[in-house]
N, C-alpha and C positions, 0 to 999 in steps of 0.2 A: 504494500499500500504506499504510494507516494503522495505526500501531502501537497498537491498541486495548488490547493486553495490557500496555502500559506504564501501569499504573493507580497510584493512590496507595498501595496496599498493597505493589505491586512496589517503588515508590520508597522506602518505609520499610525494606524489606529491603536495597535497594541503598545506602541511606544508611550502614548498618553498614560496608559495604565501604569507603566513602569517608572514613570516620573516620581512615584511615591518613594522610589528607592534613592532619590538624590539626597546627598549628604549622609547616606547610610554607610556603615562600615563593614567591609567583608570580613566577617569573623571566622568563617570556616569554609574550606573547599573540599568537597567530597566527590570521588569518582564512583559513579554506580555501574558503569560498563566502559568499555574501551573508548567510546565516542560521547559519552553522556555524563553530564556533571550536574551537581547541586551546590550552588553557592548560598550560604546562610549569610543574610545581610541584615544587620541591626540598624533600623531607621525609625526615628520617632518613637523610641522606646519599645519597638515591636520587632520581633525576629521574623523576616520574610525568607522563604526558600525560593530561589530562582533557579528554575530548570533551564539548562543550556544543552540542547541536544543536536548532535551533528551526524547522526546515522543517516545513510543515503535515503532510507525509505520514510524515516519519521523525524526528519530534522525540524526543529522549532525552538522558540524561546517563549517562556511564559512563567508567571508565578504559579506555585504548586502547594497544595495542602496534602498530597499524597505521601505515604510512607514508602521509600526506596531502601533497598538493602545495599549498603556500601561495599565496594570491591575491597576485600581484605588485603589485596596486594596491588595497590595503585601503581600505574606506570610512571615513567620518569617525568613525563610532561605534567602530570598532576603534582608531583613533588616540586617541580619547578615553579608551577603557579603558587603553590603554598609558600614557597621560599620568597617569591618576588611580589605577590599582591595581597597575601593575607594580612589584615590590619589596615589596608589602604581604604580610603573614602572615595565614594562615587561623587565626583564633581559635576559631571553633566552626562546626559545620555542623548545621543543624536543619531539620526539616519543619514546614510549617504544618498542623496537625492531621493528617489523612491525605489531603489534597489533593495534587495534583501540583505542588506548589511547594516547592522546595528553596532554603534561604537560606544563604549563606557570609558569615559575620561576619568582616570584615577589619580588621586594624589596621596602621598604617604611619605614615609622616611625609609630610606635604604639601610643597608647594613652599617654604613658609616654615619648613620644618624643625620644624613643630609636629606632635605626635602627633595622629593622625586615626583615626576609626573610620568605616567604611562598610559597606553591606550590598549584596551582589550576589544579587539575587533571580532565581531561574530558574523560570519558569513553563512547565512541559512539558505543554502542553494542546492538542496538535494544531494546528488552524488558528489558535488563539488564543494559541500559544506566544509568549513574550517573555523578554527578558533586560534586567533593570532595575537600575540602580546608584542607591542612595540614601545619604544621610547616616545617622548613627545615629538620627536622629529620623524616618525614613521620608520625608524631603523628596526627591523624585526629582531626580537630578542630570541624568540622561539615560536613554534607553532605545533598544533596538533598533528597536521599532516605536512610533510615537506614535499615541495614540488619544484623541480628544476626549471623547466619552462612548460608550465602546465596550461590549463584552461585560461583564456584571455591573454595568453603570451606573457605571463607574469612569473617572476621568480619568487617562490616562497620558501626561503631558507634563512637561517640565522645570519645576522650582519648584512642581509640584502635590504634594499630600500622597498618598503611596502608601497604598491600602487594600486589604485582602485580600478576595477574592470572598465574597459572603455566600451562606449555604446553610441550609436547614432539615434537611438530612441529618444522621444520627447518626454519630459517630466509632465505628467498628466495634470499637475496643478498649475502648469504654465501653458495651457492649451487654449486660452481665450481666443486667439487669432487663428486657430487651426480650422481648416476647411473640412467640416464633418460630412460634406457631401460625398467624399471619397471613401467614407466608411460604409461598406455594404454588407459586410459579414462580421461575425464576432472575431474571426481570425484577424481582420484588419486592425482591431484595437490592439491585439497583442503585438502585431508587426510594427505599429507606430509608437506605442506608449510604453514607457519603462515601468515595471512593477505591476503589471496587469496579468490576469490570468483568465481562463475561460469562465471561471465562477463570476468574476467581475463583468466580462464582456457579455455573457448570457443574460445577466440581470439588466444590463444597459439595453439590450435588444428586446426586452419585454414590452416596450412601447415603440411607436413609430418616431417619436421625438428623440432622436439618438443624442443630440447635443445636450438638450436640457436634462435628460435622464442620466447622462454621464456626469455632468456637474453636480446634480443632485446626489448621486450615489457617492461622489467624492467628498462632498462637503456637509451634507445634512443628515443622511441616514446612518443610524448606528443602532443595531439590534442583533447581538451575537446569535447565530441561527443554525440549527440543523434542518436540512430540507432534503427532498428528493428531487432529482432532475427528471427530464422527460423520459429517460430510460429507467426510472425507478431506482437509480443508484442513490445511496445516501452520501451527502456531502455536507460541508459547513462553509459558512462565510460570516463576515461581521454584520451583514444584512441580508435579508431575503423577504420578498413580498408576502409569501405564504409559508412561514416555517412550520416544520413538524414539532420543533421544540426550541425554546429560546433560553439564554442564559443572562445573568446580570453583567458578566464580564467576559472578555475574550479568553482570559486565563482560565476561568471556569470551564468554558467550552472546551479548550484544548486539554485541560487537566482531565476532564471526565471522559473524553472520547479517546484519548490516546494513551492513558495510563495503562490500560489493560493490554493494548497492542504492544506498547514498549516493553511492558513486563514480560509478555510471552515471547517476544523477540529476544530479550536478554536471557530468559531461561532457557530458550531453545539453543541459544549460543553456548551457554555455560554448561548445559547438560547433554549436548550432543555426544561428547566422548563417553559420558557415563552410560547414556542410553545404549550406545553401541557395545559398551562392555557387557551390560546386563543381556542384551540380545544375543551376544556371543555365548554367554554362560548358558543361557536357556537352550540354545541350539546344540551346544556341546553335550549337555546332559540329556536332551532328547535323542541325539544320536547314540549315546551311550546306553540308553534304555532299549533301543532297537537291537543293538548288539547283545545285550544281556538277555533279551527275550529269545534270541536265536540261540544263544548258549544254553539257556534252560531247555529249550525244545530238544536240543541234542542230548543234553544231560538226562532228560526224562526217558530217552531211548537207550539208556546205558545197559539194560538188562541183556541186550544182544551180545555185549562183550563178555558178560558172565556166562552166557550160553556157549560162546566160542571157546572159551577157557575150559569149560567142562567137556565139551565134545572132542577137543584135541587129546584129551587123556585116554580115549579109546583107540587112538592110532597104534598100529602093530609095532612101529619102531619109533620110540619117543626121542631117540637121539639123531633122527633124520633131520637134515637141513634141506629146505626147498622153498620155492616162492609161493606155493599154494598147495592145498591138499583137499581131497574130497572125503568127506566123512558122512556117517549116517546120522541124521537128526532123529533120535528115537522118540522125540516128543510128537514130531509130525509124521514119522516113518517115511522119510525121504532124504535122498542125499543132498548135501549142500557143500559149496565150495568155500573154503576159508582162506583168505590171503595171509601169508607169513612173511616174516622178516628173515631172508635166507642167511643172515649172519648168525641166527640163533637156531637151536634145536627146537623141535616141536614142543618139548616140555617147557622149554624157556619161553617160547611163544605163548603157551598156555598161561604161564605165570604172568606174562606181560599183559594179556587180555584181563586177567583177573585184577591186576593193579590198576589198569585203565578203568575197569568197572568200579572199583572202590574209589578211585579219584574223582570220577564224574558224579558218583552218587553223593560224595561229600560236597562237591561243588555246588550242589543245588542249594544248600544252606548259604553259602557265600554269595551266590547269584541273588538269592532272595534278599539278603542283607544289603547288597549293593544296589539292588532295585529300589528298596525302600529309601536308601540314602539319595539316589537319583531323584526320586519323586519329591523328597523333601527339599532338595536343591532347587528343583524346578518351581515348587510352590513358593519358596523363599524368593527366588528371583522374579517370579511373576508378581508377588507382593511389592517388591521394590519398583517394578515396572508401573504398577498402579500408583504407588506413592509419588513417582516421578511426575505423573500427569498433573498433580495439584501442588507441586513443590515450588517454593521460592528459592532464591539463591542460597539462603542460610540453610534451608532444608536440605538442599543438594550436598552442601559442605558436610552436614551431619550424616548424611547417607555415605559420603566417601569415607568419613572417619569410622563408620561402622564396618565397612568393607575392609579397611585397613586393620581393624581390631580382629577381624576373622581371617586375616592374611589373604584375602582375595586380591588386595592391592598392596604394593610395597609401602613401607612406612614413609618414605620421602615423596610419595605421590601427592601432588597439589597441596604443598605446605601452606597453612593459613593461620590467622590468629583467631580461629573459632573459639568462642567461649565454651567452657566445659559444661555449663548448664544448658540443656537443650531449650530451644526457643519456641516453646509450645504457644498455642493461641489461648487467650482468656477472654471470654465473652461475660458481659454483665447483664443479667436479667432481673430487674428489680434491684435488690440488694444482693442477690445470689451470684456467686462466680461459677462459670462452667468452663472447665478445661477441655481443650481439644488437641490431640496429637496428630501430626500429619505424617510422621515416619516412625520407624522402629524405636529409635533412641527416645523420641518424645513420648510415644505410647508407653514405653516401659517405664519412663520417668514419672509420668502422671498417674499411672495405675499402681505401680509397685513402691513408689517413694513418696509422692506428693499426696496422693489420696489417703483418706482415713477409712477404717473398716466399714463404717456405716454409711459412707458416701454412695451415692447411686452411680452405677457404671453402665454405659451404653455401647452397643456395637451391632452393626448391621448383621442380620442373621445369615449364616451359611455363606459368607463371602469376605473379601478383603476390604478393609476400611479402617477408619480412625477409632482410637479409644476416646470415649467422651465421659467426663465425670462431673457430676453436680456436687460442688464442694459444700455440702451440708449433711447433717446426720438424720433429720427427720422433717416432717411437715412439708413434704415436697408438694408443690402446686401443680395443677394440671398444666399451667403455662410453661413452668420449668421443665416438666417431663416431656411435653410436646416439642419444646425448643431444643432440648438436648437430643431427643430422637431425631429431629430434622437435621441437626448438625452431624449426627453420626451417619445419616442417609446421604446428606450433601457431600460430605468428605469420604466418599466411598466409591466403589466401582458402579454403584446403581444411582449415582447422582442425577442422571437423565431419565430415570424410570419413575413410575408412579406406584402408589400404595406399596412402599418399600417396607419389608419386615425388619424391625429393629428389636433386638433383645435387650432387656435391662435387668440388672440385679445389684445386690450390695457388693462392694468391693471385697469384703471378707469371704465371698463365695467364689473368688476367682483364684485360679492357680496357674502358674507357669507350666507348659508342657516340658518335661525333663529332656535335655538333649537337643532341643530344637532351637535354631537361630531365630533371630527376629523377636516379634512380640506375640507369637502364638500362644493362646491360653485356653483353658477349659473353665467352664463355669456351671453352676447349679442353681436351682431355685429361681430361675429367670421368668419374667413375663415377656410378652411380645406385643409391640404396638406397631400399627401400620400407618405410614406417614408419606405425604407427598412432599418431596424436596422443593422449596420455593427459594429461588435465587434472591429475589427482591427482598424477601424477608430476612434472609441470612445477611445480605449487604447492609440492611438498616439496623442490624443489631449493634449494640455498643461494644467496641473492642478495646480492652485495656492495653496499654503500651507495656 
């Protein structure tokens, strides 16, 4: 999904919202993925979170109220920004013409305690997006992406002079003398005016008075909107005549509509290696199961070797060495041919067949044992696969730690500063806390360490899902029980189903299954409730930090 609606005109409207950050101090810079950052800015005694995103598909700038997981191992550029502009104040914010370039003019003190001015240049241009820090003379100090002679024939490298992209397009705010009779299609607007997009152009062409509608849309209309175009595709813009939904600010519009997209993209990137590893493990054990099934089929036919050993003893010359021998099978009263190892006598061949029979007979126990282990491994990795579907970055790191603990992954794999205490979810229903685990570490922690014996425990029936605990001992209300059951259903394999069966019982009636990895448990004295997972209801619940 490319945010084509985030054009220069949109950015000019958004800049007005960001003016609230002027005089604010950059107190913290966090990297949430390779190309995305959260700047915490203290302005007017309020902490604002500024989202700066430079992914090709979802590049954008806006204020955010969402919670993002910080990258535990930030890249060098993030460390460079922290060293050079944390503690600096935002002196001014301005846009370059009507292009998708926003500049933060920063003032502060360098390491020598001398007053210093720097420019943080945000180029929000899809696949050409970049974040560039320069001094006040536009000398590049460093940038998110380095480019020798890239788009617009510019050099973006440390110590090079920063130059703005050149264009022959007109600034739409300076189009009073433009001859609008030559504008006959929406594409003509994009061709002639800088910072426009099809979202802008299509709205202009909703009436025949192109010039009047063009100026009106530029200067008067402002109503952050979600709308459907003529093809039924959902899009957004800072104004639309008949919106599907409106927002009070452009930041809220972007925050609401792209948080989930960005989160999914980030998780997809961070989890792809883990997902591949889990898939390989499942495939490995499934292939082993097939081999074990064939070995057991052969082992179950081991009686034939006992028969061969017995029949060979009736041969007239037990010291004879040959490739094969014909003997009478007195059970069926017919002759059979038995293959021999000519290096050994018939007697020795008889003993070898008896040994093979004993070995294969004993192997059935081993095969059954290995089959059980394989099935448990497949169940374990299938569980991890389900947990991965609802995992955030912190959940993934906890899953990696679990795999390292069981020695599936080496100890030095993906070193991070992950906190030892699992980061489970905590919901508040009235005055009651409800704990939700989203992976094995979290499930094990809340069920076996955090929860008390008389707390009520929930889990989707006969399937993989989260452990959910109501953190009180008695007087459970219907609302608490239904909410906990819905959380258990929502954070499970059955989240998209209806009438999901959820078991619940007291924590003291739960036991770990000995020898099994993960969070598999057995329980007794349970009741079952049937619930329809409601995403909107879950999203509107209060979540404690």
